[in-house]
N, C-alpha and C positions, 0 to 999 in steps of 0.2 A: 215203409209204413204199411205195406200190404199185409205183413204179418199181424199188425195190430188191428187192421180192418177185419181180417178173417176171424180173429178171436172175438171181436165185438159182435160180428154177425152170428157166430156160434152161441155166444152168450144171450143175444136177443132171441134166438130161436128157442133156447132153453127156457127163457122167461115167458114166452108166448103162452097165454092162457093161465099163467100163474096169478093167484089172487094177492100175493104179497110182493108186488114189484116195488112198492114205495121203499126207498132207502137201500135198494139193491145196488151193488156196484161190482165191477169186474176187478177181482184181486190179482188175476194172473196176467195183467197187461205188461208183458215184458218185451223189451226191444233194446237193441244196442246199435253201435255205430254201423254195423253191416246193413241194417235196415235203412239208414239214412244215406249212406254213400251210393246206394243203388237208385236213389230217387232222381228222376229226371229234372225235378225242380230244385235240386240242391244248389244253394248259392253260398259260397264261402265268403264271409264278410271280413274276417281277419285271420291271418295265418302268419306265424313267425317265418323269418327267412331260414334257409337250410342250416346255417351256422348256429342260430339260436335254437332251432328245433332239435338239433342233434344233442343238445344238453339234456333234453328230456327223454331221449331214446330209451333209457333203462326203465322208465316209468310208464311207457305206452306199449300196448300190445303190438307185436311184430307187424301183423297185417295192416293195422290202422296206421302205424308209423310209416309204413311203406306208401300207403295211400296219401298221407299228408306230405311226405317228402316229394312225391310225384307232383303235387300241386304247388309246393313251395318254390320260391325264386332264389 
Protein backbone atom coordinates (compact mmCIF):
# COMPACT_ATOMS: atom_id res chain seq x y z
CA UNK A 1 0.00 0.00 0.00
CA UNK A 2 3.06 2.22 0.12
CA UNK A 3 2.61 2.91 -3.59
CA UNK A 4 -0.88 4.29 -3.00
CA UNK A 5 0.28 6.39 -0.03
CA UNK A 6 3.03 7.97 -2.15
CA UNK A 7 0.58 8.84 -4.93
CA UNK A 8 -1.84 10.40 -2.45
CA UNK A 9 0.94 12.49 -0.89
CA UNK A 10 2.04 13.76 -4.32
CA UNK A 11 -1.55 14.57 -5.20
CA UNK A 12 -2.05 16.46 -1.92
CA UNK A 13 1.09 18.52 -2.54
CA UNK A 14 -0.18 19.34 -6.02
CA UNK A 15 -3.49 20.60 -4.60
CA UNK A 16 -1.88 22.62 -1.81
CA UNK A 17 -2.81 26.23 -2.34
CA UNK A 18 -5.32 25.39 -5.04
CA UNK A 19 -8.63 27.24 -4.83
CA UNK A 20 -10.61 24.46 -6.53
CA UNK A 21 -10.02 21.46 -4.23
CA UNK A 22 -13.73 20.74 -3.75
CA UNK A 23 -14.65 17.67 -5.78
CA UNK A 24 -11.04 16.82 -6.64
CA UNK A 25 -10.03 13.17 -6.57
CA UNK A 26 -7.07 11.01 -7.43
CA UNK A 27 -7.70 9.24 -10.74
CA UNK A 28 -4.40 7.42 -10.99
CA UNK A 29 -4.72 5.40 -7.79
CA UNK A 30 -3.52 2.11 -9.18
CA UNK A 31 -2.30 -0.87 -7.22
CA UNK A 32 -2.19 -4.61 -7.67
CA UNK A 33 -1.51 -7.80 -5.76
CA UNK A 34 2.20 -6.96 -5.46
CA UNK A 35 1.33 -4.03 -3.22
CA UNK A 36 -0.71 -6.27 -0.94
CA UNK A 37 1.56 -9.30 -0.64
CA UNK A 38 4.41 -7.13 0.63
CA UNK A 39 2.26 -5.75 3.44
CA UNK A 40 3.34 -6.90 6.90
CA UNK A 41 -0.34 -6.71 7.95
CA UNK A 42 -1.55 -9.14 5.28
CA UNK A 43 -3.96 -11.71 6.67
CA UNK A 44 -5.23 -14.41 4.35
CA UNK A 45 -8.77 -15.22 5.43
CA UNK A 46 -9.66 -17.83 2.83
CA UNK A 47 -7.51 -19.76 0.36
CA UNK A 48 -8.28 -22.84 -1.69
CA UNK A 49 -6.21 -25.94 -1.09
CA UNK A 50 -3.46 -26.64 -3.65
CA UNK A 51 -5.54 -29.13 -5.65
CA UNK A 52 -8.44 -26.69 -6.05
CA UNK A 53 -6.15 -23.72 -6.65
CA UNK A 54 -4.39 -25.56 -9.48
CA UNK A 55 -7.66 -25.53 -11.47
CA UNK A 56 -7.37 -21.74 -11.72
CA UNK A 57 -3.67 -21.57 -12.60
CA UNK A 58 -4.29 -20.58 -16.26
CA UNK A 59 -6.29 -17.55 -15.10
CA UNK A 60 -3.91 -16.18 -12.46
CA UNK A 61 -0.67 -14.33 -13.17
CA UNK A 62 2.38 -16.55 -12.63
CA UNK A 63 3.93 -14.64 -9.72
CA UNK A 64 0.64 -14.30 -7.89
CA UNK A 65 -0.16 -17.96 -8.41
CA UNK A 66 3.23 -18.93 -6.98
CA UNK A 67 2.57 -16.71 -3.96
CA UNK A 68 -0.83 -18.32 -3.37
CA UNK A 69 0.51 -21.82 -3.90
CA UNK A 70 3.20 -21.16 -1.33
CA UNK A 71 0.54 -20.20 1.22
CA UNK A 72 -1.94 -22.97 0.36
CA UNK A 73 -2.12 -26.31 2.16
